[in-house]
PDB file of N, CA, C, O and CB in Angstrom:
ATOM      1  N   MET A   1       3.698 -11.297   0.008  1.00  0.00           N
ATOM      2  CA  MET A   1       3.422  -9.915   0.318  1.00  0.00           C
ATOM      3  C   MET A   1       4.750  -9.166   0.287  1.00  0.00           C
ATOM      4  O   MET A   1       5.787  -9.681   0.704  1.00  0.00           O
ATOM      5  CB  MET A   1       2.707  -9.770   1.701  1.00  0.00           C
ATOM      6  N   LYS A   2       4.686  -7.928  -0.223  1.00  0.00           N
ATOM      7  CA  LYS A   2       5.874  -7.099  -0.318  1.00  0.00           C
ATOM      8  C   LYS A   2       5.529  -5.701   0.162  1.00  0.00           C
ATOM      9  O   LYS A   2       4.461  -5.177  -0.156  1.00  0.00           O
ATOM     10  CB  LYS A   2       6.427  -7.070  -1.766  1.00  0.00           C
ATOM     11  N   VAL A   3       6.432  -5.092   0.930  1.00  0.00           N
ATOM     12  CA  VAL A   3       6.241  -3.733   1.426  1.00  0.00           C
ATOM     13  C   VAL A   3       7.372  -2.880   0.885  1.00  0.00           C
ATOM     14  O   VAL A   3       8.545  -3.234   1.007  1.00  0.00           O
ATOM     15  CB  VAL A   3       6.197  -3.690   2.992  1.00  0.00           C
ATOM     16  N   LYS A   4       7.014  -1.749   0.283  1.00  0.00           N
ATOM     17  CA  LYS A   4       8.018  -0.856  -0.283  1.00  0.00           C
ATOM     18  C   LYS A   4       7.719   0.576   0.148  1.00  0.00           C
ATOM     19  O   LYS A   4       6.587   1.046   0.040  1.00  0.00           O
ATOM     20  CB  LYS A   4       8.052  -0.968  -1.831  1.00  0.00           C
ATOM     21  N   TYR A   5       8.750   1.261   0.639  1.00  0.00           N
ATOM     22  CA  TYR A   5       8.612   2.678   0.972  1.00  0.00           C
ATOM     23  C   TYR A   5       9.526   3.465   0.046  1.00  0.00           C
ATOM     24  O   TYR A   5      10.731   3.219   0.000  1.00  0.00           O
ATOM     25  CB  TYR A   5       8.957   2.955   2.479  1.00  0.00           C
ATOM     26  N   ASP A   6       8.960   4.401  -0.684  1.00  0.00           N
ATOM     27  CA  ASP A   6       9.715   5.261  -1.588  1.00  0.00           C
ATOM     28  C   ASP A   6       9.799   6.643  -0.959  1.00  0.00           C
ATOM     29  O   ASP A   6       8.840   7.414  -1.006  1.00  0.00           O
ATOM     30  CB  ASP A   6       9.055   5.322  -3.008  1.00  0.00           C
ATOM     31  N   LYS A   7      10.952   6.955  -0.368  1.00  0.00           N
ATOM     32  CA  LYS A   7      11.074   8.223   0.348  1.00  0.00           C
ATOM     33  C   LYS A   7      11.120   9.425  -0.590  1.00  0.00           C
ATOM     34  O   LYS A   7      10.837  10.546  -0.168  1.00  0.00           O
ATOM     35  CB  LYS A   7      12.313   8.207   1.211  1.00  0.00           C
ATOM     36  N   GLU A   8      11.473   9.209  -1.858  1.00  0.00           N
ATOM     37  CA  GLU A   8      11.491  10.310  -2.825  1.00  0.00           C
ATOM     38  C   GLU A   8      10.102  10.920  -3.005  1.00  0.00           C
ATOM     39  O   GLU A   8       9.956  12.136  -3.124  1.00  0.00           O
ATOM     40  CB  GLU A   8      12.023   9.821  -4.175  1.00  0.00           C
ATOM     41  N   VAL A   9       9.089  10.060  -3.021  1.00  0.00           N
ATOM     42  CA  VAL A   9       7.705  10.534  -3.207  1.00  0.00           C
ATOM     43  C   VAL A   9       6.858  10.327  -1.954  1.00  0.00           C
ATOM     44  O   VAL A   9       5.672  10.655  -1.940  1.00  0.00           O
ATOM     45  CB  VAL A   9       7.053   9.812  -4.391  1.00  0.00           C
ATOM     46  N   ASP A  10       7.475   9.777  -0.893  1.00  0.00           N
ATOM     47  CA  ASP A  10       6.831   9.567   0.405  1.00  0.00           C
ATOM     48  C   ASP A  10       5.575   8.693   0.302  1.00  0.00           C
ATOM     49  O   ASP A  10       4.509   9.040   0.811  1.00  0.00           O
ATOM     50  CB  ASP A  10       6.471  10.907   1.024  1.00  0.00           C
ATOM     51  N   ILE A  11       5.739   7.551  -0.373  1.00  0.00           N
ATOM     52  CA  ILE A  11       4.635   6.607  -0.561  1.00  0.00           C
ATOM     53  C   ILE A  11       5.031   5.242  -0.005  1.00  0.00           C
ATOM     54  O   ILE A  11       6.115   4.730  -0.286  1.00  0.00           O
ATOM     55  CB  ILE A  11       4.249   6.494  -2.065  1.00  0.00           C
ATOM     56  N   LEU A  12       4.136   4.669   0.783  1.00  0.00           N
ATOM     57  CA  LEU A  12       4.283   3.309   1.286  1.00  0.00           C
ATOM     58  C   LEU A  12       3.322   2.435   0.492  1.00  0.00           C
ATOM     59  O   LEU A  12       2.126   2.722   0.436  1.00  0.00           O
ATOM     60  CB  LEU A  12       4.002   3.222   2.838  1.00  0.00           C
ATOM     61  N   TYR A  13       3.834   1.372  -0.121  1.00  0.00           N
ATOM     62  CA  TYR A  13       2.984   0.491  -0.921  1.00  0.00           C
ATOM     63  C   TYR A  13       3.116  -0.935  -0.418  1.00  0.00           C
ATOM     64  O   TYR A  13       4.221  -1.463  -0.285  1.00  0.00           O
ATOM     65  CB  TYR A  13       3.353   0.573  -2.422  1.00  0.00           C
ATOM     66  N   ILE A  14       1.978  -1.549  -0.140  1.00  0.00           N
ATOM     67  CA  ILE A  14       1.928  -2.940   0.299  1.00  0.00           C
ATOM     68  C   ILE A  14       1.300  -3.742  -0.833  1.00  0.00           C
ATOM     69  O   ILE A  14       0.155  -3.500  -1.215  1.00  0.00           O
ATOM     70  CB  ILE A  14       1.116  -3.102   1.646  1.00  0.00           C
ATOM     71  N   THR A  15       2.051  -4.694  -1.363  1.00  0.00           N
ATOM     72  CA  THR A  15       1.585  -5.521  -2.470  1.00  0.00           C
ATOM     73  C   THR A  15       1.192  -6.898  -1.942  1.00  0.00           C
ATOM     74  O   THR A  15       1.962  -7.540  -1.227  1.00  0.00           O
ATOM     75  CB  THR A  15       2.675  -5.643  -3.570  1.00  0.00           C
ATOM     76  N   PHE A  16      -0.004  -7.342  -2.299  1.00  0.00           N
ATOM     77  CA  PHE A  16      -0.496  -8.652  -1.874  1.00  0.00           C
ATOM     78  C   PHE A  16      -0.433  -9.696  -2.978  1.00  0.00           C
ATOM     79  O   PHE A  16      -0.339 -10.891  -2.700  1.00  0.00           O
ATOM     80  CB  PHE A  16      -1.910  -8.531  -1.382  1.00  0.00           C
ATOM     81  N   SER A  17      -0.486  -9.248  -4.234  1.00  0.00           N
ATOM     82  CA  SER A  17      -0.421 -10.196  -5.355  1.00  0.00           C
ATOM     83  C   SER A  17       0.133  -9.493  -6.586  1.00  0.00           C
ATOM     84  O   SER A  17       0.263  -8.269  -6.616  1.00  0.00           O
ATOM     85  CB  SER A  17      -1.824 -10.799  -5.660  1.00  0.00           C
ATOM     86  N   ASN A  18       0.457 -10.288  -7.595  1.00  0.00           N
ATOM     87  CA  ASN A  18       0.967  -9.747  -8.857  1.00  0.00           C
ATOM     88  C   ASN A  18      -0.114  -9.656  -9.923  1.00  0.00           C
ATOM     89  O   ASN A  18       0.188  -9.484 -11.103  1.00  0.00           O
ATOM     90  CB  ASN A  18       2.111 -10.601  -9.365  1.00  0.00           C
ATOM     91  N   LYS A  19      -1.370  -9.770  -9.512  1.00  0.00           N
ATOM     92  CA  LYS A  19      -2.465  -9.684 -10.469  1.00  0.00           C
ATOM     93  C   LYS A  19      -2.526  -8.284 -11.072  1.00  0.00           C
ATOM     94  O   LYS A  19      -2.059  -7.319 -10.467  1.00  0.00           O
ATOM     95  CB  LYS A  19      -3.805 -10.042  -9.794  1.00  0.00           C
ATOM     96  N   ASN A  20      -3.097  -8.181 -12.255  1.00  0.00           N
ATOM     97  CA  ASN A  20      -3.259  -6.882 -12.906  1.00  0.00           C
ATOM     98  C   ASN A  20      -4.280  -6.041 -12.153  1.00  0.00           C
ATOM     99  O   ASN A  20      -5.326  -6.535 -11.733  1.00  0.00           O
ATOM    100  CB  ASN A  20      -3.688  -7.058 -14.377  1.00  0.00           C
ATOM    101  N   ILE A  21      -3.962  -4.780 -11.993  1.00  0.00           N
ATOM    102  CA  ILE A  21      -4.882  -3.839 -11.341  1.00  0.00           C
ATOM    103  C   ILE A  21      -5.887  -3.351 -12.375  1.00  0.00           C
ATOM    104  O   ILE A  21      -5.514  -2.847 -13.435  1.00  0.00           O
ATOM    105  CB  ILE A  21      -4.110  -2.633 -10.700  1.00  0.00           C
ATOM    106  N   ILE A  22      -7.168  -3.508 -12.050  1.00  0.00           N
ATOM    107  CA  ILE A  22      -8.183  -3.013 -12.990  1.00  0.00           C
ATOM    108  C   ILE A  22      -8.984  -1.854 -12.405  1.00  0.00           C
ATOM    109  O   ILE A  22      -9.689  -1.152 -13.130  1.00  0.00           O
ATOM    110  CB  ILE A  22      -9.130  -4.144 -13.386  1.00  0.00           C
ATOM    111  N   GLU A  23      -8.875  -1.655 -11.094  1.00  0.00           N
ATOM    112  CA  GLU A  23      -9.633  -0.588 -10.449  1.00  0.00           C
ATOM    113  C   GLU A  23      -8.904  -0.137  -9.195  1.00  0.00           C
ATOM    114  O   GLU A  23      -8.290  -0.938  -8.491  1.00  0.00           O
ATOM    115  CB  GLU A  23     -11.068  -1.055 -10.108  1.00  0.00           C
ATOM    116  N   SER A  24      -8.984   1.161  -8.929  1.00  0.00           N
ATOM    117  CA  SER A  24      -8.424   1.722  -7.702  1.00  0.00           C
ATOM    118  C   SER A  24      -9.484   2.564  -7.028  1.00  0.00           C
ATOM    119  O   SER A  24     -10.303   3.200  -7.692  1.00  0.00           O
ATOM    120  CB  SER A  24      -7.150   2.564  -7.991  1.00  0.00           C
ATOM    121  N   ASP A  25      -9.466   2.564  -5.716  1.00  0.00           N
ATOM    122  CA  ASP A  25     -10.448   3.313  -4.934  1.00  0.00           C
ATOM    123  C   ASP A  25      -9.700   4.070  -3.842  1.00  0.00           C
ATOM    124  O   ASP A  25      -8.706   3.578  -3.308  1.00  0.00           O
ATOM    125  CB  ASP A  25     -11.543   2.364  -4.321  1.00  0.00           C
ATOM    126  N   GLU A  26     -10.178   5.259  -3.515  1.00  0.00           N
ATOM    127  CA  GLU A  26      -9.585   6.061  -2.442  1.00  0.00           C
ATOM    128  C   GLU A  26     -10.643   6.252  -1.358  1.00  0.00           C
ATOM    129  O   GLU A  26     -11.325   7.276  -1.324  1.00  0.00           O
ATOM    130  CB  GLU A  26      -9.063   7.450  -2.979  1.00  0.00           C
ATOM    131  N   PRO A  27     -10.781   5.244  -0.457  1.00  0.00           N
ATOM    132  CA  PRO A  27     -11.840   5.306   0.560  1.00  0.00           C
ATOM    133  C   PRO A  27     -11.645   6.430   1.573  1.00  0.00           C
ATOM    134  O   PRO A  27     -12.615   6.923   2.149  1.00  0.00           O
ATOM    135  CB  PRO A  27     -11.918   3.992   1.290  1.00  0.00           C
ATOM    136  N   LYS A  28     -10.418   6.829   1.788  1.00  0.00           N
ATOM    137  CA  LYS A  28     -10.073   7.949   2.674  1.00  0.00           C
ATOM    138  C   LYS A  28      -8.958   8.723   1.989  1.00  0.00           C
ATOM    139  O   LYS A  28      -8.224   8.159   1.177  1.00  0.00           O
ATOM    140  CB  LYS A  28      -9.632   7.452   4.119  1.00  0.00           C
ATOM    141  N   PRO A  29      -8.820   9.999   2.301  1.00  0.00           N
ATOM    142  CA  PRO A  29      -7.749  10.774   1.659  1.00  0.00           C
ATOM    143  C   PRO A  29      -6.372  10.129   1.870  1.00  0.00           C
ATOM    144  O   PRO A  29      -6.015   9.749   2.985  1.00  0.00           O
ATOM    145  CB  PRO A  29      -7.738  12.208   2.205  1.00  0.00           C
ATOM    146  N   CYS A  30      -5.624  10.018   0.800  1.00  0.00           N
ATOM    147  CA  CYS A  30      -4.245   9.505   0.797  1.00  0.00           C
ATOM    148  C   CYS A  30      -4.137   7.998   0.994  1.00  0.00           C
ATOM    149  O   CYS A  30      -3.030   7.493   1.184  1.00  0.00           O
ATOM    150  CB  CYS A  30      -3.458  10.188   1.868  1.00  0.00           C
ATOM    151  N   ILE A  31      -5.241   7.264   0.956  1.00  0.00           N
ATOM    152  CA  ILE A  31      -5.239   5.805   1.029  1.00  0.00           C
ATOM    153  C   ILE A  31      -5.873   5.283  -0.255  1.00  0.00           C
ATOM    154  O   ILE A  31      -7.047   5.535  -0.526  1.00  0.00           O
ATOM    155  CB  ILE A  31      -6.010   5.283   2.305  1.00  0.00           C
ATOM    156  N   ILE A  32      -5.085   4.555  -1.044  1.00  0.00           N
ATOM    157  CA  ILE A  32      -5.578   4.034  -2.318  1.00  0.00           C
ATOM    158  C   ILE A  32      -5.506   2.512  -2.271  1.00  0.00           C
ATOM    159  O   ILE A  32      -4.471   1.935  -1.939  1.00  0.00           O
ATOM    160  CB  ILE A  32      -4.753   4.600  -3.526  1.00  0.00           C
ATOM    161  N   ILE A  33      -6.614   1.880  -2.607  1.00  0.00           N
ATOM    162  CA  ILE A  33      -6.681   0.417  -2.641  1.00  0.00           C
ATOM    163  C   ILE A  33      -6.829  -0.006  -4.096  1.00  0.00           C
ATOM    164  O   ILE A  33      -7.723   0.459  -4.803  1.00  0.00           O
ATOM    165  CB  ILE A  33      -7.871  -0.130  -1.763  1.00  0.00           C
ATOM    166  N   ASP A  34      -5.944  -0.893  -4.533  1.00  0.00           N
ATOM    167  CA  ASP A  34      -5.966  -1.399  -5.907  1.00  0.00           C
ATOM    168  C   ASP A  34      -6.597  -2.787  -5.922  1.00  0.00           C
ATOM    169  O   ASP A  34      -6.293  -3.635  -5.084  1.00  0.00           O
ATOM    170  CB  ASP A  34      -4.531  -1.442  -6.511  1.00  0.00           C
ATOM    171  N   TYR A  35      -7.487  -3.000  -6.898  1.00  0.00           N
ATOM    172  CA  TYR A  35      -8.226  -4.262  -7.008  1.00  0.00           C
ATOM    173  C   TYR A  35      -7.942  -4.967  -8.331  1.00  0.00           C
ATOM    174  O   TYR A  35      -7.672  -4.327  -9.348  1.00  0.00           O
ATOM    175  CB  TYR A  35      -9.728  -4.010  -6.868  1.00  0.00           C
ATOM    176  N   ALA A  36      -8.008  -6.294  -8.299  1.00  0.00           N
ATOM    177  CA  ALA A  36      -7.902  -7.124  -9.495  1.00  0.00           C
ATOM    178  C   ALA A  36      -9.298  -7.357 -10.066  1.00  0.00           C
ATOM    179  O   ALA A  36     -10.295  -6.933  -9.481  1.00  0.00           O
ATOM    180  CB  ALA A  36      -7.201  -8.477  -9.176  1.00  0.00           C
ATOM    181  N   LYS A  37      -9.360  -8.026 -11.196  1.00  0.00           N
ATOM    182  CA  LYS A  37     -10.631  -8.317 -11.870  1.00  0.00           C
ATOM    183  C   LYS A  37     -11.584  -9.113 -10.975  1.00  0.00           C
ATOM    184  O   LYS A  37     -12.799  -8.934 -11.049  1.00  0.00           O
ATOM    185  CB  LYS A  37     -10.375  -9.089 -13.164  1.00  0.00           C
ATOM    186  N   ASP A  38     -11.033  -9.992 -10.127  1.00  0.00           N
ATOM    187  CA  ASP A  38     -11.865 -10.818  -9.249  1.00  0.00           C
ATOM    188  C   ASP A  38     -12.212 -10.122  -7.923  1.00  0.00           C
ATOM    189  O   ASP A  38     -12.683 -10.763  -6.983  1.00  0.00           O
ATOM    190  CB  ASP A  38     -11.156 -12.129  -8.963  1.00  0.00           C
ATOM    191  N   ASN A  39     -11.973  -8.800  -7.860  1.00  0.00           N
ATOM    192  CA  ASN A  39     -12.237  -7.961  -6.680  1.00  0.00           C
ATOM    193  C   ASN A  39     -11.299  -8.226  -5.507  1.00  0.00           C
ATOM    194  O   ASN A  39     -11.515  -7.684  -4.423  1.00  0.00           O
ATOM    195  CB  ASN A  39     -13.649  -8.165  -6.227  1.00  0.00           C
ATOM    196  N   SER A  40     -10.266  -9.045  -5.693  1.00  0.00           N
ATOM    197  CA  SER A  40      -9.286  -9.226  -4.624  1.00  0.00           C
ATOM    198  C   SER A  40      -8.401  -7.981  -4.557  1.00  0.00           C
ATOM    199  O   SER A  40      -8.223  -7.279  -5.552  1.00  0.00           O
ATOM    200  CB  SER A  40      -8.427 -10.515  -4.857  1.00  0.00           C
ATOM    201  N   ILE A  41      -7.855  -7.720  -3.385  1.00  0.00           N
ATOM    202  CA  ILE A  41      -6.993  -6.558  -3.203  1.00  0.00           C
ATOM    203  C   ILE A  41      -5.589  -6.897  -3.682  1.00  0.00           C
ATOM    204  O   ILE A  41      -4.971  -7.850  -3.206  1.00  0.00           O
ATOM    205  CB  ILE A  41      -6.975  -6.104  -1.718  1.00  0.00           C
ATOM    206  N   VAL A  42      -5.094  -6.110  -4.625  1.00  0.00           N
ATOM    207  CA  VAL A  42      -3.749  -6.286  -5.157  1.00  0.00           C
ATOM    208  C   VAL A  42      -2.748  -5.545  -4.280  1.00  0.00           C
ATOM    209  O   VAL A  42      -1.653  -6.043  -4.019  1.00  0.00           O
ATOM    210  CB  VAL A  42      -3.666  -5.790  -6.617  1.00  0.00           C
ATOM    211  N   GLY A  43      -3.129  -4.345  -3.826  1.00  0.00           N
ATOM    212  CA  GLY A  43      -2.214  -3.575  -2.999  1.00  0.00           C
ATOM    213  C   GLY A  43      -2.881  -2.382  -2.346  1.00  0.00           C
ATOM    214  O   GLY A  43      -4.000  -2.000  -2.689  1.00  0.00           O
ATOM    215  N   ILE A  44      -2.170  -1.812  -1.406  1.00  0.00           N
ATOM    216  CA  ILE A  44      -2.628  -0.608  -0.711  1.00  0.00           C
ATOM    217  C   ILE A  44      -1.503   0.408  -0.777  1.00  0.00           C
ATOM    218  O   ILE A  44      -0.358   0.106  -0.439  1.00  0.00           O
ATOM    219  CB  ILE A  44      -3.039  -0.913   0.781  1.00  0.00           C
ATOM    220  N   GLU A  45      -1.836   1.611  -1.213  1.00  0.00           N
ATOM    221  CA  GLU A  45      -0.875   2.692  -1.340  1.00  0.00           C
ATOM    222  C   GLU A  45      -1.215   3.772  -0.319  1.00  0.00           C
ATOM    223  O   GLU A  45      -2.361   4.213  -0.231  1.00  0.00           O
ATOM    224  CB  GLU A  45      -0.869   3.268  -2.784  1.00  0.00           C
ATOM    225  N   ILE A  46      -0.221   4.193   0.448  1.00  0.00           N
ATOM    226  CA  ILE A  46      -0.425   5.232   1.454  1.00  0.00           C
ATOM    227  C   ILE A  46       0.434   6.431   1.069  1.00  0.00           C
ATOM    228  O   ILE A  46       1.663   6.376   1.124  1.00  0.00           O
ATOM    229  CB  ILE A  46      -0.069   4.716   2.896  1.00  0.00           C
ATOM    230  N   LEU A  47      -0.233   7.514   0.679  1.00  0.00           N
ATOM    231  CA  LEU A  47       0.459   8.731   0.284  1.00  0.00           C
ATOM    232  C   LEU A  47       0.843   9.530   1.526  1.00  0.00           C
ATOM    233  O   LEU A  47       0.196   9.414   2.567  1.00  0.00           O
ATOM    234  CB  LEU A  47      -0.419   9.579  -0.662  1.00  0.00           C
ATOM    235  N   ASN A  48       1.885  10.335   1.418  1.00  0.00           N
ATOM    236  CA  ASN A  48       2.375  11.142   2.546  1.00  0.00           C
ATOM    237  C   ASN A  48       2.627  10.275   3.777  1.00  0.00           C
ATOM    238  O   ASN A  48       2.247  10.639   4.890  1.00  0.00           O
ATOM    239  CB  ASN A  48       1.370  12.254   2.887  1.00  0.00           C
ATOM    240  N   ALA A  49       3.259   9.146   3.572  1.00  0.00           N
ATOM    241  CA  ALA A  49       3.448   8.146   4.626  1.00  0.00           C
ATOM    242  C   ALA A  49       4.200   8.686   5.840  1.00  0.00           C
ATOM    243  O   ALA A  49       3.895   8.304   6.970  1.00  0.00           O
ATOM    244  CB  ALA A  49       4.188   6.958   4.071  1.00  0.00           C
ATOM    245  N   SER A  50       5.166   9.559   5.629  1.00  0.00           N
ATOM    246  CA  SER A  50       5.947  10.062   6.766  1.00  0.00           C
ATOM    247  C   SER A  50       5.118  10.958   7.683  1.00  0.00           C
ATOM    248  O   SER A  50       5.504  11.204   8.826  1.00  0.00           O
ATOM    249  CB  SER A  50       7.165  10.831   6.265  1.00  0.00           C
ATOM    250  N   LYS A  51       3.987  11.442   7.190  1.00  0.00           N
ATOM    251  CA  LYS A  51       3.097  12.250   8.024  1.00  0.00           C
ATOM    252  C   LYS A  51       2.135  11.372   8.819  1.00  0.00           C
ATOM    253  O   LYS A  51       1.512  11.837   9.774  1.00  0.00           O
ATOM    254  CB  LYS A  51       2.310  13.239   7.158  1.00  0.00           C
ATOM    255  N   LYS A  52       2.012  10.104   8.429  1.00  0.00           N
ATOM    256  CA  LYS A  52       1.090   9.194   9.100  1.00  0.00           C
ATOM    257  C   LYS A  52       1.804   8.209  10.035  1.00  0.00           C
ATOM    258  O   LYS A  52       1.201   7.700  10.979  1.00  0.00           O
ATOM    259  CB  LYS A  52       0.291   8.429   8.069  1.00  0.00           C
ATOM    260  N   PHE A  53       3.087   7.944   9.768  1.00  0.00           N
ATOM    261  CA  PHE A  53       3.873   6.996  10.556  1.00  0.00           C
ATOM    262  C   PHE A  53       5.173   7.653  10.981  1.00  0.00           C
ATOM    263  O   PHE A  53       5.753   8.434  10.226  1.00  0.00           O
ATOM    264  CB  PHE A  53       4.153   5.700   9.755  1.00  0.00           C
ATOM    265  N   SER A  54       5.632   7.343  12.183  1.00  0.00           N
ATOM    266  CA  SER A  54       6.872   7.957  12.660  1.00  0.00           C
ATOM    267  C   SER A  54       8.084   7.476  11.863  1.00  0.00           C
ATOM    268  O   SER A  54       9.036   8.234  11.674  1.00  0.00           O
ATOM    269  CB  SER A  54       7.072   7.651  14.144  1.00  0.00           C
ATOM    270  N   ASN A  55       8.061   6.232  11.395  1.00  0.00           N
ATOM    271  CA  ASN A  55       9.166   5.693  10.605  1.00  0.00           C
ATOM    272  C   ASN A  55       8.600   4.739   9.548  1.00  0.00           C
ATOM    273  O   ASN A  55       8.567   3.528   9.767  1.00  0.00           O
ATOM    274  CB  ASN A  55      10.208   4.962  11.520  1.00  0.00           C
ATOM    275  N   PRO A  56       8.156   5.273   8.408  1.00  0.00           N
ATOM    276  CA  PRO A  56       7.525   4.411   7.398  1.00  0.00           C
ATOM    277  C   PRO A  56       8.473   3.387   6.780  1.00  0.00           C
ATOM    278  O   PRO A  56       8.016   2.438   6.142  1.00  0.00           O
ATOM    279  CB  PRO A  56       6.948   5.261   6.306  1.00  0.00           C
ATOM    280  N   ALA A  57       9.771   3.557   6.954  1.00  0.00           N
ATOM    281  CA  ALA A  57      10.728   2.604   6.409  1.00  0.00           C
ATOM    282  C   ALA A  57      10.911   1.384   7.314  1.00  0.00           C
ATOM    283  O   ALA A  57      11.503   0.390   6.892  1.00  0.00           O
ATOM    284  CB  ALA A  57      12.063   3.284   6.189  1.00  0.00           C
ATOM    285  N   LYS A  58      10.414   1.445   8.539  1.00  0.00           N
ATOM    286  CA  LYS A  58      10.546   0.334   9.482  1.00  0.00           C
ATOM    287  C   LYS A  58       9.353  -0.602   9.361  1.00  0.00           C
ATOM    288  O   LYS A  58       8.203  -0.168   9.418  1.00  0.00           O
ATOM    289  CB  LYS A  58      10.672   0.856  10.926  1.00  0.00           C
ATOM    290  N   VAL A  59       9.632  -1.878   9.196  1.00  0.00           N
ATOM    291  CA  VAL A  59       8.572  -2.876   9.065  1.00  0.00           C
ATOM    292  C   VAL A  59       8.772  -3.942  10.122  1.00  0.00           C
ATOM    293  O   VAL A  59       9.873  -4.469  10.284  1.00  0.00           O
ATOM    294  CB  VAL A  59       8.557  -3.504   7.644  1.00  0.00           C
ATOM    295  N   GLU A  60       7.709  -4.256  10.838  1.00  0.00           N
ATOM    296  CA  GLU A  60       7.736  -5.363  11.785  1.00  0.00           C
ATOM    297  C   GLU A  60       6.841  -6.461  11.240  1.00  0.00           C
ATOM    298  O   GLU A  60       5.757  -6.193  10.721  1.00  0.00           O
ATOM    299  CB  GLU A  60       7.277  -4.914  13.214  1.00  0.00           C
ATOM    300  N   TYR A  61       7.295  -7.685  11.360  1.00  0.00           N
ATOM    301  CA  TYR A  61       6.550  -8.823  10.842  1.00  0.00           C
ATOM    302  C   TYR A  61       6.324  -9.801  11.984  1.00  0.00           C
ATOM    303  O   TYR A  61       7.247 -10.140  12.725  1.00  0.00           O
ATOM    304  CB  TYR A  61       7.303  -9.505   9.656  1.00  0.00           C
ATOM    305  N   GLU A  62       5.091 -10.244  12.110  1.00  0.00           N
ATOM    306  CA  GLU A  62       4.769 -11.157  13.202  1.00  0.00           C
ATOM    307  C   GLU A  62       3.878 -12.274  12.683  1.00  0.00           C
ATOM    308  O   GLU A  62       2.947 -12.030  11.916  1.00  0.00           O
ATOM    309  CB  GLU A  62       4.080 -10.408  14.366  1.00  0.00           C
ATOM    310  N   VAL A  63       4.162 -13.480  13.098  1.00  0.00           N
ATOM    311  CA  VAL A  63       3.333 -14.628  12.777  1.00  0.00           C
ATOM    312  C   VAL A  63       2.724 -15.112  14.088  1.00  0.00           C
ATOM    313  O   VAL A  63       3.435 -15.373  15.059  1.00  0.00           O
ATOM    314  CB  VAL A  63       4.159 -15.765  12.060  1.00  0.00           C
ATOM    315  N   ALA A  64       1.419 -15.227  14.102  1.00  0.00           N
ATOM    316  CA  ALA A  64       0.747 -15.658  15.338  1.00  0.00           C
ATOM    317  C   ALA A  64       0.205 -17.064  15.188  1.00  0.00           C
ATOM    318  O   ALA A  64      -0.392 -17.598  16.122  1.00  0.00           O
ATOM    319  CB  ALA A  64      -0.391 -14.693  15.707  1.00  0.00           C
TER     320      ALA A  64
END
């Protein structure tokens, strides 16, 4: 998994796999989910991230 925040365009992208994206869906405004051919989620894109998170560049990782 990879998390990338691009402050130039204010987009937070979470990548789950390197599979080719064949379909994208926007279930809620500014949230885009990318899918592979097998319907697995390739990534999630959050537009206007700085308006949704206080610090979109900060990532916390936890293993339970």
